[in-house]
N, C-alpha and C positions, 0 to 999 in steps of 0.2 A: 692185307698185305700183311705180311712182317715184315720186310725194308720199306724203306722209305721210294729206292731207288727201282724198285717193281714196279709201286703204286705212281712216283714221277715216269716212270718207261711207257705204261697205261695210258698214261693224259699223255704224253705225246705224240703217240702214234694216232693215238684218236683226234688228233687237234689237229696231225697232215693228213691224215685221210676228211676229216673235216673241210679245210679247205683244198684237198684236189677235189671234192664232191660240188664244193662253189664253184670253182672253174668251169668243169661240166657242166656246170649248170646255166654257166656263163657263156660259152659256148654252143648249148645248145637253145641257149634261150629261155627255162624253164626256173620263173620267176620262184626265189626263193619261198620265199613267204607262203607261197602254196602248199610244197613239199615242205615244208617246218609244218604248216599248219595240219594236211592232212597226219603227218606220221604224228604227233603228241596229240590225235583224236583219237587215232586208232591205240593210241600210249594208253588214254584217258581210260579207255574203254575196259582194256585192256586190266585197265589196276585195278577200278572197282570192278571186276568179276572178281577177280583173284578174289581180294580180298570179300568180296560177299562168300565166293567158295568157302575162302578156307577156314571161317568162321563156322558153314555150313556144316561145315565136314569133322568140323573140334568136338562142335553141339552131336553129330549122331554116331561118329567113332565113342563117343564115352558114352551115350544113350545106349549102343546096343551093344555092346561090352560091359555092360554094368553087370547084367542078367545070364545066363547059360542060357536057359528060355526062350526071351529074347533075342540074344544071337542068334541062336538059331532056328527064328520064326523071318526074322528081316534081314537078314547075313544072305541066302540063297535070292531075296526078291532084291535086294542090295547089287547084286553079282550080276541079274539075271538086267537089270535095269544101266546096268553098265555098257551092254552090248546093245542096245537102243541105239542105231542113225541116230546121233545127235544135228542130224541135218535134213531130218525130216519132220523135227523139231520148228526149225527155220518158216516154213510158209506159215505151220500158225503161227508162230510168234508174231509175224510179219500181220497178219488181218487183224491177231487183237492190239495189238499197239504201234502199225505203221511203220512205214519203213521211218524207223528212228532212232537214235543212242539205248534210248530202252530196248529196242528189239535187240540189237545186237547184247550187248548186255543181257539179258538172261538167257540169248542163245551161245553164249559165253562162259555164262555161268555152270550148267548141261552138259559144254565140255570138260572144264577145268574139274570139274567136282572130284571127278572118279578118279583120278591116279592118284589124288591131293585125301582123297577119304582115303581109298582102300592100304593108302601108306599107313599112313596113321592109325586103323585100328591093326594091321600090321608091328606098327611099334608097343600100339597097349598090348597087344600077345605076346610080346616078344620082352615086356619088361620083366625084368629083375622085380621077384615076390619079395627080397629082403628088404631092398630098397622101398620098396613099396610099404613092409609095413613100418619100415622108420619114419618114411611119412607122416605116418598114423600118431607115432608113438608121440612125436615131437608136436602132433598137434596140426598138421594137414588134413583138414577135413573143409566139406564142401567148398566156398569158388577159392579158400586161400588154397588148398588143396590142389585146383586147376593150375591157381596159376603159379604156385610158388611147386611144386613140386610133377606137374603131371606138363603142361609145355613143355620147361626144358628139361624132362626126360624125355620127350615125344621130339623135342629141335634139327637130329636128320633129320625123321621122316619126312617127317615136314616140310623139310627142304629135299632134299629127294624127290617128295609127291608133286612139290610148286613149278622142281625146276620140268616137270616131265608137264605138268597140266601148263606149262608157261610156253613150253615149246606148243605144244597142241593147240594153245589160244592164240596165238600169233594164225596160224593154217586155217582157222575156224575163220577170225576177223575178218580175211581177205577178202572169202568164200562171204560172208555175210555183205561186208561193204560193198563186192562187188553185183551185188544180186540186187542192193536196190539203193543203199543209203548216197545218198549225196557227198560226205566228205571222209576224209580217210583215207589210207593207203590203199588200199581196194579201190576205192573209186577212183583216186590219179591213176593208175594204174589200167582200171575199165576203160576211160576216158581217152587216156594215148591209145591204145586200144582201137576203141572206134575211129576215131582215128587215123589211124592206121597210120602215127608214128612210131615206129617201130625205134628209133633210139631213145628216145623219149621212154619210153613204156621199158629198155632194159636199162637206160639208168636207175628209172624209179624201183626195181627191183633190187642191181648193186645196191643203191642207197639204203630199202630197205635191211635185206643182208648186214651193208658194214651198221644200220642199227641197232637190232636185234640183236648182233657181234658183240657191237659194244658195250649195252646192257647186262648181259650174262659174264661177260669178265667185270664191269667194274662191280654189278652185285650178287652175281647169285654162284659165280669161282669165288669169290670168296667168302658167303656163307657156306659154301657148299664146305670147305677147307676150314674151316671154325664148326662144324658137324664135325669133322672125321677126328679133328683135332678134341671134339668135347665125347663120340664115342669111343675113344682110346682110354681116356681119361675117365672113363665110368664104367 
C-alpha cells in the first residue's frame, strides 16, 4: 500500500464486513467458532500446499530451462501433465492417505503447481540476457545466484502464477472437503446442504467469498502492484 489511508480503509471495510458476518451468524444461530475453524482449516491446507508447489515449481523451472535438450524433452511432458484433470487424482489420494488433510494437500499441490510452474518458466525464458551476464560477472553462482538474482528477477512471474494457482486452490479445496474430509469450509457447506438448511448454506458461501476477497485484497493485490513496479523498474 502506497498510502496509509488505503491500508486503513481496507482494514476498516474488513472489520465492518466481519461485524456484519457475526451478526448474521447470531441471527442464523451458527456457532462462530465452527465457521472460523473451518475457514482457517481450509486456509491452512491451501497455504501449506502453495508453499510446497512454489518450491517444486522453482526447482523444476530452473532444472528444465538449464539445458535446451532437457527442455525439449521435459517441457512437452509437463505440458501434457498439466492437461490431466486433477480431480481424477483425488480418489487415488483418498485411497492411499484416507480422508485427511494430507489428501487435500496432495490434491491442492497438483492443482496449484501448473500455473506457478509455467509462469516461472515463461519468466526465465523472457529474462534479459545482459542482466544474467551481469549477475554472473558479479559472482552470482550456485545458491547465491538463485537467491540474489533468479528469485528477485522472477518475482513478477511468481506473483502472477501464484494468484492464478491461489484462485484454483480454493475451488479445489472445497471439492476435496465436500467429498470426504470432516473439517474445512467445504465440509461446512456440505453439512448445511445435507441438513437442508439453505440459509446457512448461503451464509457459508457469502462468508467464503468475503474471506477469499479480503485475503486477495490484503496480500495478493499489494504483491501484484509491487511486482508491476518491479517490472517497470527492471
